[in-house]
C-alpha positions as CSV (number, residue, x, y, z in Angstrom):
1,M,-5.2,4.2,5.0
2,K,-8.6,2.5,4.5
3,R,-9.3,3.6,1.3
4,M,-4.8,2.4,0.3
5,L,-6.4,-0.9,2.1
6,V,-9.3,-1.4,0.2
7,L,-8.3,-0.6,-3.0
8,A,-5.6,-3.2,-2.9
9,G,-8.8,-5.2,-2.2
10,T,-10.5,-4.9,-4.9
11,V,-7.8,-5.1,-7.8
12,M,-7.1,-7.8,-6.1
13,F,-10.8,-9.1,-6.6
14,C,-11.1,-7.6,-10.5
15,G,-7.6,-9.8,-11.2
16,L,-9.1,-12.8,-9.5
17,F,-12.5,-12.4,-11.3
18,S,-11.5,-11.1,-15.3
19,G,-9.3,-12.8,-17.4
20,C,-9.8,-15.9,-20.7
21,S,-7.7,-18.2,-19.8
22,G,-5.8,-20.3,-16.6
23,D,-2.5,-18.3,-16.8
24,P,-2.9,-14.4,-17.6
25,R,-5.6,-14.8,-15.6
26,E,-3.1,-16.0,-12.6
27,D,-0.2,-14.1,-14.1
28,A,-2.9,-10.3,-12.7
29,I,-3.1,-11.7,-9.5
30,T,0.5,-12.0,-9.1
31,G,1.2,-8.4,-10.3
32,V,-0.9,-7.4,-8.4
33,V,0.1,-9.6,-5.0
34,N,3.4,-7.8,-5.8
35,L,2.5,-4.3,-6.3
36,M,1.2,-4.9,-3.4
37,N,3.5,-6.1,-1.3
38,A,6.0,-3.6,-2.3
39,A,3.9,-1.6,-1.4
40,V,4.1,-2.8,1.9
41,G,8.1,-2.8,1.8
42,D,7.9,1.5,1.1
43,V,5.6,1.3,4.3
44,N,7.2,0.0,5.5
45,G,10.4,2.0,4.8
46,V,8.9,5.5,6.2
47,K,8.2,3.2,9.2
48,K,11.3,2.8,9.8
49,E,12.9,6.0,9.4
50,V,10.6,8.1,11.6
51,N,11.6,5.7,13.9
52,K,15.0,6.0,13.2
53,A,13.7,9.7,13.7
54,V,12.3,8.9,16.7
55,E,15.1,7.2,18.2
56,K,17.8,9.4,17.3
57,S,15.4,13.2,18.6
58,K,15.4,11.3,22.1
59,K,19.0,10.5,21.9
60,E,20.0,13.9,21.3
61,N,17.2,16.0,23.0
62,A,16.9,17.2,19.3
63,P,14.3,18.5,17.5
64,L,12.7,15.2,15.5
65,D,13.8,15.3,11.5
66,L,11.5,13.4,9.0
67,C,13.0,14.7,6.1
68,E,13.9,10.7,5.2
69,A,10.7,9.2,5.9
70,I,9.1,11.8,3.7
71,K,11.6,11.2,0.8
72,L,10.7,7.6,1.2
73,T,7.3,8.2,0.5
74,K,7.3,8.7,-3.1
75,G,8.3,5.1,-2.9
76,L,4.8,4.4,-1.7
77,E,4.0,7.0,-4.1
78,D,5.7,5.8,-7.0
79,T,4.4,2.4,-6.4
80,G,0.9,3.5,-6.3
81,K,1.2,4.4,-10.3
82,K,3.7,1.4,-11.4
83,L,-0.4,-0.8,-10.2
84,H,-2.3,2.2,-11.8
85,E,-0.4,1.5,-15.2
86,Y,-1.1,-2.7,-14.5
87,K,-3.8,-2.4,-13.4
88,A,-5.0,-0.7,-17.0
89,R,-2.4,-2.3,-19.0
90,R,-3.2,-6.2,-17.4
91,V,-6.6,-6.6,-15.8
92,D,-8.2,-4.7,-17.2
93,T,-7.6,-6.1,-21.0
94,I,-8.4,-9.2,-19.9
95,K,-11.9,-10.5,-20.9
96,A,-14.2,-12.0,-17.2
97,A,-13.9,-15.2,-16.2
98,D,-17.3,-17.3,-15.5
99,E,-18.2,-18.7,-12.1
100,T,-16.3,-22.3,-12.3
101,E,-13.1,-19.9,-12.9
102,Q,-14.3,-17.6,-10.7
103,K,-14.2,-19.7,-7.7
104,E,-11.0,-22.0,-9.0
105,L,-8.5,-19.0,-8.8
106,A,-10.4,-17.5,-5.7
107,D,-9.8,-21.0,-4.2
108,R,-6.2,-21.4,-5.0
109,K,-5.1,-17.6,-4.6
110,R,-7.2,-17.1,-1.6
111,G,-4.4,-17.3,1.3
112,M,-1.7,-15.2,-1.4
113,I,-4.2,-12.2,-1.8
114,Q,-5.5,-12.7,2.8
115,N,-1.6,-12.5,2.6
116,A,-0.6,-10.0,1.0
117,F,-3.5,-8.1,2.0
118,N,-2.8,-8.9,6.4
119,E,0.7,-7.6,4.7
120,L,-0.2,-4.2,4.3
121,V,-2.9,-3.4,6.8
122,K,0.0,-4.7,9.4
123,A,2.1,-2.4,8.0
124,K,-0.3,0.0,8.1
125,T,-1.5,0.0,12.0
126,D,2.3,0.0,12.4
127,L,3.6,3.1,10.1
128,N,0.0,5.2,12.5
129,Q,1.9,3.2,15.8
130,A,5.2,4.6,15.1
131,L,3.4,8.8,13.7
132,Q,2.0,8.7,16.9
133,E,4.7,7.9,19.2
134,A,6.4,10.6,16.5
135,A,3.7,13.9,17.3
136,G,4.0,12.9,21.2
137,I,7.4,14.2,21.2
138,G,6.2,17.9,21.6
139,D,4.5,20.2,20.1
140,D,7.1,21.1,17.2
141,A,7.2,17.6,16.5
142,R,3.6,17.0,15.8
143,E,4.0,20.2,13.3
144,K,6.1,17.4,11.3
145,V,4.5,14.3,11.2
146,D,1.3,16.4,10.2
147,E,3.5,17.4,6.8
148,L,4.9,13.0,6.8
149,R,0.6,12.6,7.1
150,S,-0.1,14.9,4.3
151,K,2.8,13.9,3.2
152,I,1.8,9.8,3.2
153,R,-1.6,10.9,2.3
154,E,-0.5,12.2,-1.4
155,A,1.6,8.8,-1.8
156,E,-1.3,7.0,-1.2
157,A,-3.3,9.3,-4.2
158,P,-3.5,7.0,-6.6
159,F,-4.6,3.8,-4.7
160,E,-7.4,6.2,-4.0
161,T,-7.6,6.9,-8.0
162,I,-8.4,3.0,-8.8
163,A,-10.7,2.8,-5.3
164,R,-13.4,5.4,-6.8
165,Q,-13.1,3.5,-9.8
166,Q,-13.7,0.2,-7.9
167,G,-16.0,1.6,-6.1
């Protein structure tokens, strides 16, 4: 989780500090922010399915079924792959900005970047809380939550790859 967040921040700042003219850099930043927002949607979708499964399990006194949540991790993985491709195609191809341009971009885009980053942190925190609640249902549920956590880690792999490249 932390690697994904560090990655998102790193990619955003790379977008801020690279480029040759205002529009390509701003477009790169906006593109990365849009992909961060898509990742927020993916994480929230997984959380929603976990919450539905917990509610159903408690209501019907049935085993916890996280199959739908596991399926939704594919969306998060796809978003990570899109970010990886976008970085290679757009962010990495833009010439680095000078200090003045960096400062101007940072001043203009800081709020947008921080909002996207904060939403991503909140979504991951909420998902972890939902997973903790789901794991508390019983031993069988804990195993299923562990399986979902494993799928989430796999889905975050493209984000972690970018984070390692930046670090």
